[in-house]
N, C-alpha and C positions, 0 to 999 in steps of 0.2 A: 262499676270497678270505685272506693273509696279507700281514701287517703288519711292517712293522721298527719301532723300540724308538720312544718320542716326543716326540723331541727340544724340539721350539717346542712356543710355545702355537697353530698355526696348527694343527701336526700332531695335536695333544690333540683338537684343535676337529674335526678330520675323521677322527678314530677316533669321537668321539660321535655324531653325524652319521652316523656308519654303521651303528651298532648303535642307532643310534634306525630308522636306516630297515627296517635288518634284520628288526624287533623288528613295525614297522609292517606290513611280507611278511608275515610271521611272523601278523596278524592276520587275513591275508583269507583263511586258508588253516583259520585255527580258531578258535575262543572266549577269549575271554579269559582262560578258566579250566585253558586247555591250555597254556600259551605259561607255560616253564618260563625259568626261566635257566642251567640246565644245557643247555637247546637252545638259547638266544638263542645262547650264548659258542660252543658246536659248528659251528652257521649263519655265523659274523660273525666264527671264524677266530682266534679268542681264549681261551687259559688264562679259568677264570672268572675267578679276584682278579686280573687283567686285569680285567678287565669293570666290574670291584668297584671301582679306580681311576677309574670312572667317573661310574662309579652304584655307589648302597651298597647296590640292594638291586633287584628287579625291577619291585616297586612303585612306583621310585624312574622307573624306562623311561615307564612304563606311565602316568603320570602326564602328566612330560610332552611324548608323547603326546597326550591328551588334550589336553594345551591346545593342543595343534599344530593337532588336526584340528579340534576348538571353535573356533580362530581363523580354519581355511580355511573351513568353516561360516557362523559370521556373513557373511565377506565376500560367498558366494553367497547366502543369502540374504539378502541390502539387493540385491539386485540380482534374488531372485524378486519381492519382493515388492514392490517399486516398478512389474515387470510385471505382475504378478496384480490389483495394486489400485487402480481410478479412489475420490482419499479425498473427491468430490466424494458418493458416495454415502450413501443414511443411513449409519446408523455400525450396525443389525444390521446389513446388509448389508457391510458393512469385517468385523464378526465374525467370518462366514462365510467368509469368503473368508480371512483369517488365518489360522483354523483351516486351512481344508483344506489354503495353502503350506504350514505349519508340520507337521502331520502325511504329506505328500509329501514335504517335502525329508524329515524325519528320520527314516521309510521307507526312502526311498536311504539314508540312509550304518550301516546297522548295525552296524559296528564302530564311529562311536560313540556309538550305545546303547547299546552292549555295556557299551563304559566306563563312561558313565553310570550304568550297573545294577551293578556293579560299585567305582565310587566311594570310595560311607560306610562298607562292608562290608568292601571286601577294599583296598585302591591306597593310603586314606588310613594304613592299619597297615603296621608294618614299613617308616616311614622316619621321619628325625627333625626334630626339629625341625627346626629350619632347614630342612627342603627341603618339608614339609609348607605352613608357614609362607611359604615363596616360590611356591608354586601357588596356594597359596590367594589371593594377591596377587593373580597376574596371574587368578583367577576374574574379581576384584573387578573387575580390567579393563573383561572380557569380563562379563560383568551387567550392563556398565553402556552398556558398546556395543547388548548384546539389547531391555535396557529401554528404551531411545534408537529402532531399529526400529522395538517393537512401539504409543512414543508418537507414533512420527509421522504412526501412519496410525490411529489410535486415543485419542486426545489422555484421551477422555471418562477413560479408563480412571487417569488422573493417578497416583499414589503407588500404586499395585495395583500398578502396568502391573510393579514391578522384583519381588516377587510374584508373579507370572504369570510369568514370563521361569524366573523356577527350578524353578518347578512342571512348566512345562513339559521343564524339561531332566529330571526329575526323576521322571517320569510316561513321558516317548521310556525313558525304562532303566530302569523296574519292566516296562513294557508286554512292552518286546523278552522278554523271560527267558519266554514266553510265548510270544513268537512264533515260538521258533525252539528245538518238542522236539527233547532229542537222540535220537540213533538207536532206543534204548530204547522211550521216550515213544512215538514218530512208526509204532513197529511197533504200538503198542499202540493207539491212535487206530481203525491200519487192521483190527488183529483187529476193533476193540468200536465202531463210527462214533459210537455214543452219547458215548465218553466227549470223544471230538474239540472236545466243548461247548467247551472249557478250554481245546483250541488257538484265540488270538485270529490274524487279524491287525492285524498292526501298524495300518499305517494306516489303517484302518476306529475303532480302538479310542484311536487318541490322537485322530483327529477326532471321537468323542462325546465323551472326556473334556476335550479343550479347548473342545469348543460349551461343557460343560458350566459349566466355573469361568469362564468366558467369563461368563454368561446367571449367573453370580454375583454378582461383581465388579465389572460393565459399571449402570450407574444406569439407573432404572427412568424413561420419560414416567410 
């Protein structure tokens, strides 16, 4: 892919989207930690300084992708919850259904979970105040959307719905690190099966964690 010099706002936006789309494609092939600005520049057909005209760092690219993937997931989640939960069911059954749907939905989006896991420790570093503030403002909008979805099916959560929504994303990121071991660790598990107890299935582990969290914050009769 090669580009002529971007001279209009439309051309600059096309180039930004091309950079984001290429980074997204790379995340389908490799974990977040393996995505480098040098390789992104090579694949998109731009010199590294030119990529930096549009994004100030690798982390800025990945933060924007995280926001995109989170927005897309929440759109899909609305349909999954609507199709999978009977709002007339008793509270414990609705809570179990919410935990099941969230864990199934997130475990099918390993890239999003990988980005969640890298967010606090990696992605929010090496970015300017302007970039991280813009990302956090978008994150607040996404958190508000998720909270509204959760409260629709579990109104009993009340104000705890916001904290539960935030913890869901944090737990998905943390657990994903243990569900996709690197090749050396997979080899160790194969050589010594007892070690494989540290290899967590993302869906099952997330469902257990979400169910336990809901049991802790939902009112008891």
